[in-house]
N, C-alpha and C positions, 0 to 999 in steps of 0.2 A: 185768592184773597186780595181784597183791595188794599190800597196804601193810603196812609194819612201823611200828607206831605208838608214839609216846611222848607223855605228857601232863605238864604242869607248870602251876603257877599263874602267871598273868601278874603281873609286878611291874615297877615303874619304877625301883626302887632296886637297880641291878645290882651296885654296888660300894660297900663301906663306906669310911669315911674312911681306913682303914688300907691300902686297896688300893694296890698298887705302881703300877698303871696305870689309866687311865680307858677305858671302852668306846670313846669316840670315837677315842682314840689307836690302839686295837687295830684297828678297822675301817679307819682311814686307812692303817695299815701293811699290812693285808690287801690293800687296793687297790694299794699300791705294789708288793707282791709280784706281783700279777696283771699289772701293767704290765711288770714285769721278765720274767716268764715268757713272756708273749705277745710281748714284744719279742725275746727270744731265739728263740722259735719262728719269728718272721718272719725273723730273721737266718739261721737254718739253712735255712729254705725258700728264701731267695734264693740260698744256696749250692747247694741242690738244683737250682734253676732254671738256674744257670750250668752245673752238671754235665750236666743234660739237654740244654742247648743244645750243649755240647761233644760229647755222644754223637750228636746228630742231625747235626751238621756233619761229624764224622769218625767214623763208627761203627767200633768195635773192641771186642775183649773188654776191654781196659783201660779204655776209656771207659764201657762198661756197668758194670764193677765200680766205677768212680769214682762213677757216678750212684747205684748201690745203696748205697755207703758214705755218700753224702750223705743219702740217704733215711733210713738207720738213725740217723745223727747227728741228723736233724731230729726224730725221735721222742722223743729224750731230754727236751728242754724241754717239748715239747707234752704228753706224757703227764702231766707234773707240773702241768699246768693243769686236768686233768679234775676235780679236787676243787672247781673253781669251777662245775661243772655242778649242776643240781638246785635250787640255792638262788638262782641269778642268772638272771633271765628273759632278759637280753641274751645270755647264753651259751647257754642252752637253745634259744632261737629260731634260733641261728646254727650250733650245733655239728654238726647233721646234714649241713651242707654240706662239712665238713672231715674228719669222722672216722666217718661212717656205715659200718656193717658188720652182718651179713655181706652180700655182694653176689652177684647173679647176673651173674657176669663175662661170660657169653655175650652180654649186652647190648652190651658194648664191643667184643669181639674174638673171634677163633676160640678154641674150647675143644676138648677131647677129645671124640670121638664119644660121644654118649649122656649127656654130663655136663651139658648145658644143659636140664634138665628141671625145670620147676616148674609144676605144674598151676594154681597161683594167679597165675602171671605169664606172660602171652602174649608178652612181650618178652624172655624169658629167653635166647632164641637169636637175637636181632635182629642182632647183630654190626654195629654202626654203622660200624666201620672198613671193612668190606667192602660196605656198603650206602649209597651216596650219597643215595638217595631212598627213603623208606618212609612207611607210614601209621601215624600215632600219634594216638590219641583221635579217630579218624574223619577226620583231615585229613592231607594229604600234607606231609611235612617234607623240605625241601631241605637235606641235610647235605653238599653238594658241598664246601663250605668248612667245616672244623671250627674253631670259635671257642670262647672261654670262654663267651660268651652261649649258644651252642647247647648246650653241656654243662650249664651251670648253670641255665638258664631253661627248656629244652625237655626234655632227657634225664633230668636228675637227678630221681629219684622220679616218673618218667613214669607217668601215669594214677593217681597217688596210691599207687603200690606201693613200699613201703620197700626192697624188694630191688633196685629199679632204682637202684643207686648208681652214678652216673656221674662224680662229682667227689670230691675229697679225697685224703687219704693213701692209702687202700686201692685206689682206682682207679689211682693212680700205682704203687703196689706191684705190682699185677697186671701192669701194662704193663712193669715192669722185670724181674719174675721169671717171669711166666707162672704157670699152674696148678701147684700142688704135687700131683703124681699118685702120691705115695709112700704115701698112707694113713697108717697109724701106724708106717711104717718110716722109716729115716733119709733125709734129703735134703729140700731146699726146691724151689721152682720152678726150672726150668732153661731159661728163654727164651734163645735165642742172640742175640748182637749183630747177626747177619745179618737179624733181623726188622726192623731199622731201616736196612738198606742200600737206597738208592734205585737201581733199575735192576738190572743184572746182579748176581747173587749174593743177591738178596732171597729170604728164606725166609718162609713164612707168608702170602705175598701181601699186596698193598696196603701196602707198607712206607712209602711216602710219606704215606699217610693215618694210619698208626700213629704215625709221627713227629709228624705234625701234632696228633694227639689228645694225645700225651704232652706236647708243648710247651704246648698250650692248657690242659690240665688242671693243669699245674704253675703256669702263669701265674695261673690262677684261684685256686689255693691261696694264692699270695702275696698276691693282691688281697683274699681273704677274711681272711687273718691281719692285713693292714693295717687292715681295718675293726675288728677286735677290739682291736688296739693303741690305736686312737683311742678306743674305748669306755672304756678305763681311764686315759686321759689326764686332764689337769687338769679339763676340762669334760665328760668322757665320761659317757654314761648309766650305765655299769656302776659307775664310781666314785661318781657322784652318788647312785645308789640305795642303796648301803651306808653312805655317810657322812652323808646327810641325817638319818637316824634310826639311831643306834647299835644300838638294839634289833633293827631290821631287818637291819643288817649282821651282828650276832652270830648271828641266826637263819640267815642265808645261809651263814655259815661252818660251823655245826653241821649244817645240812641237807646241805650238800655232802659233809662228812666221813661222816655216817651213811649216806647213800644210796649213795655210791660204795663204801664198805666192805661194806655188806650186799647190797642187791639187785643192784647192777650188777657189782661185781667178784667177790665171794664166790659170788653166785648165777649170774647170766647168763653171766659170762665164764669161770668156773672150774668150779663144781659141775655145771652143765648139760652141758658137754662131757665131763666125767668120767662122768656117768650114762649118756650116750649113746655113750660111747667113740668120739666123732666128731671127727676133726681139723678138719673144716669149721667147728667151733664155736670154734676158737682165733682169737684176735683178729688177729694178724698171720700169717695162714695161708699166704700165698704165700712169704714170706721166712723163715719159722721164727724170727721175732723176738719171739714172744709172751712169752717169759720176761722180756725187757727191758720190754715194755709193762706187764706186771703189776707188775714191780718198781718202775718209776718212778711208776705210779699210787699204790702203797703209800707210797712215799717222799713223794709230794705230799701225801697225807693227813696224815702225821706232821708234815711241815714247816709246813703251814698252821696246825696247832695250836701249834707251837713258834715261829711267826713267823720262819722262816728259809728261805733259798734260796741255793744256790750258782750264780752266773751262769756263762755260757760262758767268760768271761775269768778265772774263779776268784774273783771278788769274793764275799765272804760277806755276804749281807744278813741282818741281825738287827734286831729291834725289838720294840715292845710286842706281847705275845702273848695269845692266848686262854688259854694255860696259866697265865699270871700271874693273870688274872682268876679262873679256877677255883680256883687255889691259895689266893687271898685269902679265898675263901668256904669251901673245904673242901680242905685240903692232902692229905688221904687220897685223895679222888677224883682229884685232879690226879696224884698219884704213881702211882696204879693205872693211869690212862689212859696216862700216859707209858710205863710198863712194858709195857703191852699193845701200844702203837704200836711200841715197839722189837721186841716179839715178832713182830708181823706183818711188819715189814720184814726181820727175820732169816729168817722162814719163806719169804718171797719171794726173798730172797737165796740161799737153799738151792736153789730152783728155777733161778734164774739161773746159779748156779755149776755145777749139774749139766748144764744145757744147754750151757754154754760148754766143758764137759769131754766133750761128745759125746752126751749123753742129751737129745735134742730134746724140746720140750714135746709135740709130737704123739705121740711115742713113749710119753710118760707117760700118755696117754689110752687106750692099748691095753687091751682087756679082759683082766683077769687079771694085769696088770702091777702087782704089789704095791708095788714101789719107787716107781713113778710115782704110784700112788694115795696112798701115804703122803706124798709131797712135796706134791701138789696139795691133799689134805685138810688137811695141816698148816697151809697158808696159809689155806684156807677157814675152818677152825675159829678161827684167830687173828683173822681179819677179823670173824667173827661175834661173837667174844668182845669185841673192842674196841668194837663197835657198842653193846653194853649199857652200857659206860662212857661212851660219847658221850651216850647217853640220860641218864645220871646227871649229866653236866656241864650238860645243858639244865636239869634240875631244880635243880641247885645255883645256877645263875644266875637262876632265877626266870622263865624264859622261857615263852612260850605253847606250845601243842601243836605238835609237829613231825611231819610225815609223811615217814618215810624210805621210799625205794623198796624194794619187795619183789621176791621171785622165787619162782615156783612150785617151783623146784628146791630151795629152802630151806623155804618155808612149806608146800608140799604136794607132796612128792617124787614121789608116784605120778602126779601130773597129767600129767607129760611123756610118760607111756606110754599115756595114754588116747586 
């Protein structure tokens, strides 16, 4: 993957005496926001866990819908944490367990005939739910009992293949919705609740094992989020890393903002799917929730700059912000970046609104769909534009060189077709 680079001179004097806030205050509040966001993510994951238990205990269409709604609700706070990626090692080392995508879903369960084909992944059609014992990395694996350890330590990224996603939000999403076989047409996955009925009435086969996998993978998500909540607690490694040296903390904030804006969201999650006209490239592809994931990613970028977050209970968190630091150095750069952050959130809101009115994100990716292309590219362009101003903020604060994540779809558009 290419890199989007920015350079500035190293300086220890980040704030003049007239500055409204100090860097140490900003990074401490940044850590407080992380604790709140991951805390809310854990709370909603526990609600999902409860809904999944209810579905398994008494399968019904209503119980399946309740579990799906709980999953959708869980995405709202979690997506706002993604801006903590790229600049925080504790998050980067952990994130793949909870939000890895895209996945070869045939590793987990049944899929449509001919759809589990990946020449680079011999396990793309393994179907663990239907296969209690199998060979992995040359050794027999006994999966008779499906546990969080089996999923997290044996199956996830098996043989070092990233497409072997066995854990996290998207594995749960697949089990709740099933494959979306509508291409760029309307409609999400349509897994029936009877796929979880034990005994007579079971569809899809192996309903007891499917239920066991769903429960185990949801339990694992809760456990993983509990780890990250602790990382941002009073003595957590995440908090310590950004507060011990305010320069490091400020670099983490800006690296996360720039990398998520440019390479990850504008490039890999949006421009690439549009270039390929491929709904398999949408982030929440089973549930057709991609419009929300994109929106809350963008909101998270803006809010970390402004030092704000709205908690699940409606509490408005505000505090010393990076915006204040930049404004004290160069008010024009701060004003421009805030304007551009507002523009990207507005562009992502337009996608969200269109999807909620019936124009799903995968339909926007259809070849020749000018309305969809305009919506997606409006957000892509806004995200790219704000990245340049994030670079300027780095320079204004006198920080050292930052490497933002890049994307071939932005840096070398023809590369994806070679």
